[in-house]
N, CA, C and O of each residue as an XYZ file, in Angstrom:
468
protein
N      62.087    100.434    146.384
C      62.524     99.597    144.892
C      62.531    100.677    143.629
O      61.966    101.704    144.005
N      62.846    100.749    142.677
C      62.790    101.643    141.330
C      61.608    101.329    141.013
O      61.093    100.246    141.292
N      61.022    102.315    140.351
C      59.560    101.931    139.736
C      60.375    101.102    138.193
O      59.702    100.121    137.877
N      61.244    101.247    137.529
C      61.770    100.459    136.530
C      62.155     99.056    136.895
O      62.346     98.403    135.868
N      62.303     98.494    137.780
C      62.378     97.352    138.551
C      60.964     96.582    138.833
O      60.956     95.351    138.821
N      59.855     97.265    139.067
C      58.402     96.599    139.441
C      57.626     95.767    138.589
O      57.147     96.342    137.612
N      57.457     94.922    138.679
C      56.459     93.832    137.655
C      55.030     94.749    137.905
O      54.602     95.446    138.826
N      54.603     94.389    136.704
C      53.459     94.990    136.731
C      52.335     95.165    137.627
O      51.608     96.146    137.467
N      52.099     94.302    138.582
C      51.321     94.441    139.515
C      51.828     95.551    140.664
O      51.147     96.303    141.361
N      53.169     95.382    140.605
C      53.784     96.457    141.917
C      53.561     97.970    141.176
O      52.882     98.922    141.562
N      54.096     97.873    140.400
C      53.734     99.147    139.434
C      52.529     99.702    139.465
O      52.457    100.904    139.721
N      51.399     98.980    139.223
C      49.987     99.635    139.445
C      49.622    100.275    140.769
O      49.144    101.378    141.034
N      50.044     99.106    141.622
C      49.423     99.427    142.757
C      50.631    100.553    143.683
O      50.331    101.076    144.756
N      51.464    100.674    143.256
C      52.548    102.032    143.280
C      51.865    103.482    142.744
O      51.432    104.355    143.495
N      51.868    103.524    141.497
C      51.301    104.496    140.927
C      49.913    104.937    141.460
O      49.645    106.136    141.527
N      49.054    104.015    141.829
C      48.078    104.611    142.302
C      48.097    105.276    143.445
O      47.216    106.060    143.799
N      49.536    104.872    144.347
C      49.421    105.215    145.548
C      50.174    107.045    145.558
O      49.941    108.026    146.264
N      51.147    106.789    144.371
C      51.975    107.870    143.938
C      51.146    109.043    143.171
O      51.483    110.224    143.260
N      50.325    108.718    142.610
C      49.736    109.656    141.484
C      49.302    111.014    141.850
O      49.825    112.036    141.408
N      48.201    110.971    142.780
C      47.830    112.193    143.608
C      48.982    113.240    144.003
O      49.052    114.437    143.723
N      50.034    112.276    144.880
C      51.097    113.600    145.534
C      51.841    114.055    144.676
O      52.415    115.141    144.751
N      51.928    113.001    143.465
C      53.092    113.696    142.251
C      52.497    114.579    141.676
O      53.161    115.579    141.402
N      51.082    114.551    141.290
C      50.253    115.635    140.597
C      50.076    116.839    141.303
O      50.003    117.868    140.631
N      49.962    116.937    142.981
C      50.022    117.830    143.489
C      51.495    118.546    143.555
O      51.420    119.772    143.642
N      52.745    118.036    143.531
C      53.981    118.363    143.387
C      54.060    119.193    141.920
O      54.252    120.408    141.896
N      53.949    118.668    141.130
C      54.075    119.120    139.575
C      52.699    119.857    139.177
O      52.580    120.244    138.015
N      52.090    119.979    139.716
C      50.838    121.210    139.302
C      51.457    122.483    140.070
O      50.994    123.576    139.744
N      52.231    122.456    140.833
C      52.728    123.548    141.478
C      53.452    124.113    140.714
O      54.329    123.445    140.166
N      53.335    125.476    140.432
C      54.038    126.327    139.266
C      55.538    126.570    139.788
O      56.429    126.698    138.948
N      55.851    126.638    141.246
C      57.020    126.853    141.684
C      57.794    125.446    141.317
O      58.900    125.506    140.780
N      57.317    124.455    141.554
C      57.944    123.082    141.298
C      58.119    123.026    139.892
O      58.930    122.161    139.559
N      57.665    123.609    139.051
C      57.637    123.304    137.449
C      58.845    124.392    137.204
O      59.850    124.006    136.607
N      58.776    125.375    137.536
C      59.843    126.456    137.535
C      61.010    126.059    137.782
O      61.968    126.318    137.053
N      61.083    125.286    138.990
C      62.636    124.715    139.731
C      62.711    123.634    138.757
O      63.920    123.410    138.696
N      62.294    123.066    138.192
C      62.821    121.640    137.300
C      63.093    122.403    135.886
O      63.896    121.845    135.138
N      62.443    123.749    135.400
C      62.891    124.050    134.127
C      64.549    124.539    134.088
O      65.338    124.472    133.145
N      64.738    125.001    135.341
C      66.131    125.371    135.892
C      67.079    124.430    135.321
O      68.150    124.833    134.868
N      66.646    122.786    135.309
C      67.423    122.145    135.225
C      67.604    121.410    133.433
O      68.066    120.421    132.865
N      66.998    122.487    133.185
C      67.195    122.535    131.414
C      68.070    123.088    130.504
O      68.137    122.989    129.278
N      68.882    123.824    131.501
C      69.631    124.779    130.934
C      70.830    123.695    129.983
O      71.139    122.614    130.483
N      71.370    124.080    128.745
C      72.143    123.571    128.201
C      73.672    123.491    129.100
O      74.019    124.401    129.853
N      74.470    122.272    128.873
C      75.802    122.438    129.572
C      75.889    122.772    130.793
O      76.699    123.637    131.127
N      75.024    122.118    131.760
C      74.807    122.670    133.101
C      76.073    121.862    133.672
O      76.166    120.723    133.214
N      76.773    122.133    134.320
C      78.033    121.530    135.444
C      77.188    120.659    136.909
O      76.295    121.145    137.602
N      77.609    119.732    137.007
C      77.352    119.008    138.385
C      77.054    119.623    139.331
O      76.106    119.323    140.056
N      77.738    120.507    139.484
C      77.979    121.509    140.800
C      76.472    122.211    140.522
O      75.594    122.090    141.376
N      76.221    122.978    139.233
C      75.078    123.942    139.168
C      73.902    122.874    139.772
O      73.251    123.222    140.758
N      73.662    121.546    139.125
C      72.583    120.423    139.369
C      72.251    120.268    140.895
O      71.179    120.131    141.486
N      73.596    120.342    141.337
C      73.451    119.749    142.986
C      73.163    121.077    143.612
O      72.375    120.939    144.548
N      73.519    122.280    143.421
C      73.285    123.716    143.857
C      71.512    123.637    143.649
O      70.894    124.111    144.602
N      70.716    123.121    142.570
C      69.591    123.565    142.099
C      68.581    122.902    143.007
O      67.510    123.309    143.457
N      69.493    121.312    143.198
C      68.643    120.284    143.854
C      68.461    120.531    145.447
O      67.443    120.391    146.125
N      69.845    120.968    145.862
C      69.897    120.959    147.521
C      69.557    122.357    147.961
O      69.477    122.597    149.166
N      69.358    123.273    147.083
C      69.443    124.527    147.597
C      67.663    125.190    147.078
O      67.003    125.955    147.781
N      67.236    124.662    145.766
C      66.184    124.882    145.824
C      64.960    123.632    145.738
O      63.996    123.737    146.497
N      65.017    122.849    145.104
C      63.926    121.945    144.649
C      63.840    121.218    146.279
O      62.878    121.688    146.887
N      64.555    120.287    147.024
C      64.833    119.807    147.964
C      63.990    120.461    149.287
O      63.159    119.906    150.005
N      64.517    121.856    149.339
C      63.542    123.023    150.540
C      62.261    123.000    150.277
O      61.363    122.824    151.100
N      62.096    123.264    148.555
C      60.708    123.480    148.115
C      59.671    122.531    148.341
O      58.545    122.842    148.730
N      60.188    120.968    148.009
C      59.431    120.307    148.365
C      59.138    119.792    149.735
O      58.090    119.246    150.082
N      60.086    120.006    150.402
C      59.762    119.541    151.738
C      59.388    120.432    152.846
O      59.435    120.140    154.041
N      58.920    121.822    152.208
C      58.514    123.069    152.711
C      57.086    122.824    152.485
O      56.224    122.670    153.350
N      56.925    122.804    151.001
C      55.379    122.904    150.351
C      54.873    121.509    150.345
O      53.683    121.384    150.635
N      55.499    120.514    150.090
C      54.832    118.960    149.690
C      55.830    117.946    150.638
O      56.619    117.108    150.201
N      55.588    118.239    151.906
C      56.383    117.149    152.761
C      55.452    116.066    152.998
O      55.907    114.924    153.076
N      54.048    116.297    153.139
C      53.106    115.104    153.259
C      53.295    114.080    151.551
O      53.437    112.871    151.372
N      53.242    114.794    150.945
C      53.260    114.507    149.426
C      54.573    113.571    149.295
O      54.436    112.513    148.682
N      56.003    113.944    149.908
C      56.946    113.574    149.455
C      57.126    111.887    150.413
O      57.813    110.949    150.010
N      56.360    111.898    151.627
C      56.412    111.166    152.759
C      55.380    110.014    151.990
O      55.768    108.874    152.243
N      54.200    110.049    151.142
C      53.834    109.154    150.772
C      54.110    108.626    149.545
O      53.519    107.616    149.162
N      55.041    109.253    148.792
C      56.210    108.815    147.506
C      56.923    107.755    148.251
O      56.895    106.551    147.995
N      57.468    108.256    149.058
C      58.690    107.441    149.697
C      57.925    106.077    150.270
O      58.311    104.926    150.067
N      56.787    106.460    151.009
C      56.348    105.047    151.251
C      55.770    104.341    150.686
O      55.522    103.227    151.148
N      55.359    104.722    149.519
C      54.746    103.451    148.147
C      56.179    103.243    147.716
O      56.065    102.102    147.267
N      57.352    103.533    147.556
C      58.434    103.152    147.010
C      59.137    102.541    147.813
O      60.024    101.956    147.191
N      59.194    102.389    148.780
C      60.021    101.749    149.951
C      59.110    100.591    150.866
O      59.663     99.817    151.648
N      57.599    100.612    150.623
C      56.913     99.342    150.845
C      56.525    100.047    152.577
O      55.816     99.357    153.310
N      56.869    100.943    152.912
C      56.847    101.547    154.365
C      55.115    102.239    154.179
O      54.413    102.301    153.169
N      54.865    102.649    155.474
C      53.887    103.561    155.569
C      54.613    104.993    156.010
O      55.779    105.176    156.360
N      53.600    105.874    155.883
C      53.958    107.152    155.757
C      54.601    107.697    157.338
O      55.561    108.449    157.506
N      53.682    107.015    158.453
C      54.036    107.261    159.743
C      55.666    106.821    159.961
O      56.481    107.514    160.569
N      55.881    105.835    159.483
C      57.403    105.141    159.526
C      58.230    105.877    159.151
O      59.240    106.120    159.810
N      57.920    106.493    157.771
C      58.920    107.325    157.130
C      59.292    108.323    158.052
O      60.406    108.530    158.531
N      57.854    109.128    158.313
C      57.952    110.409    159.121
C      59.244    110.243    160.618
O      60.044    111.064    161.066
N      58.935    108.821    161.020
C      59.598    108.903    162.410
C      60.946    108.235    162.324
O      61.891    108.357    163.104
N      60.857    107.500    161.223
C      62.368    106.965    161.262
C      63.796    107.906    160.890
O      63.678    109.066    160.493
N      64.846    107.397    161.032
C      66.086    108.167    161.129
C      66.232    108.947    159.711
O      66.042    108.359    158.647
N      66.571    110.266    159.782
C      66.443    111.029    158.626
C      67.346    110.351    157.609
O      66.909    110.155    156.475
N      68.908    109.880    158.030
C      69.552    109.148    157.080
C      69.054    107.953    156.641
O      69.493    107.513    155.579
N      68.164    107.296    157.292
C      67.955    106.090    156.595
C      66.523    106.510    155.697
O      66.093    105.675    154.901
N      65.878    107.707    155.843
C      65.147    108.423    154.871
C      65.761    108.511    153.237
O      65.438    107.979    152.174
N      66.928    109.579    153.708
C      68.052    110.064    152.412
C      68.317    108.617    151.688
O      68.015    108.346    150.526
N      68.967    107.725    152.663
C      69.141    106.603    151.909
C      67.863    105.722    151.135
O      68.048    105.223    150.026
N      66.878    105.629    151.682
C      65.633    105.325    150.674
C      65.532    106.265    149.538
O      65.306    105.800    148.421
N      65.663    107.435    149.690
C      65.552    108.238    148.713
C      66.656    107.703    147.368
O      66.458    107.676    146.154
N      67.673    107.373    148.064
C      68.849    107.273    147.259
C      68.610    106.071    146.272
O      68.802    106.125    145.057
N      68.125    104.882    147.037
C      67.751    103.807    146.147
C      66.434    104.092    145.614
O      66.287    103.366    144.631
N      65.610    104.669    145.766
C      64.376    104.598    144.949
C      64.272    105.472    143.775
O      63.446    105.430    142.864
N      65.658    106.598    144.036
C      65.763    107.429    142.748
C      65.952    106.831    141.661
O      66.766    105.922    141.494
N      64.982    107.439    140.575
C      65.143    106.584    139.402
C      64.860    107.845    138.136
O      63.839    108.533    138.105
N      65.638    107.916    137.460
C      65.589    108.709    136.420
C      64.410    108.483    135.469
O      63.698    109.393    135.044
N      64.267    107.145    135.166
C      63.025    106.983    134.312
C      61.535    107.589    135.060
O      60.621    108.094    134.408
N      61.528    107.403    136.651
C      60.476    108.059    136.961
C      60.275    109.572    136.807
O      59.216    110.159    136.584
N      61.426    110.055    136.960
C      61.336    111.405    136.848
C      60.945    111.967    135.590
O      60.226    112.966    135.562
N      61.398    111.352    134.439
C      61.291    111.559    133.215
C      59.654    111.258    132.740
O      59.096    111.981    131.915
N      59.126    110.338    133.248
C      57.906    110.049    132.809
C      57.186    111.279    133.624
O      56.450    111.791    132.781
N      57.055    111.936    134.745
C      56.585    112.632    135.625
C      57.029    113.978    134.901
O      56.186    114.871    134.812
N      58.028    114.132    134.492
C      58.255    115.581    134.016
C      57.770    115.874    132.917
O      57.518    117.050    132.653
N      57.515    114.783    131.965
C      57.022    115.087    130.397
C      55.252    114.991    130.671
O      54.364    115.264    129.863
N      55.140    114.591    131.852
C      53.266    115.022    132.491
C      53.513    116.229    132.612
O      52.592    116.850    132.082
N      54.312    116.945    133.053
C      54.021    118.458    133.495
C      54.120    119.587    132.481
O      55.008    119.677    131.633
N      53.245    120.328    132.634
C      52.616    121.299    131.610
C      54.384    122.212    131.240
O      54.957    123.076    131.903
N      54.780    121.552    129.965
C      56.063    122.651    129.901
C      56.134    123.487    128.593
O      57.154    124.088    128.254
N      54.773    123.480    127.760
C      54.614    124.064    126.644
C      55.466    123.436    125.231
O      55.449    123.830    124.065
N      56.215    122.277    125.896
C      57.199    121.799    124.537
C      56.626    120.791    124.103
O      55.686    120.429    124.811
N      56.834    120.140    123.141
C      56.319    118.776    122.547
C      57.539    118.111    122.572
O      58.625    118.616    122.288
N      57.270    116.612    123.027
C      58.060    116.026    123.455
C      58.467    114.556    122.074
O      59.345    113.723    122.300
């Protein structure tokens, strides 16, 4: 379920589960540097996909796999073991279903970027 679709109780429970793993990921200088690549003006979709698939996803899965499983589990109502053992395509579909630009904006703005928003 997308964060933007949750009621306040669901949101509170989910945020409690994902706050630490998101902090782990966004507290990592490499992660922040990769997100900064998306700030380029007039970036075409192909460039965004290249950064996402070539840099961000591999980085997160290598350095923050457990954190990723925790976030996916919290957003889908599953436990981490279930996420780890389910079919890979199902995990990708879960991610797609839960992908929420509002969530990204909230946590991106929390990252230390040196810019005032």
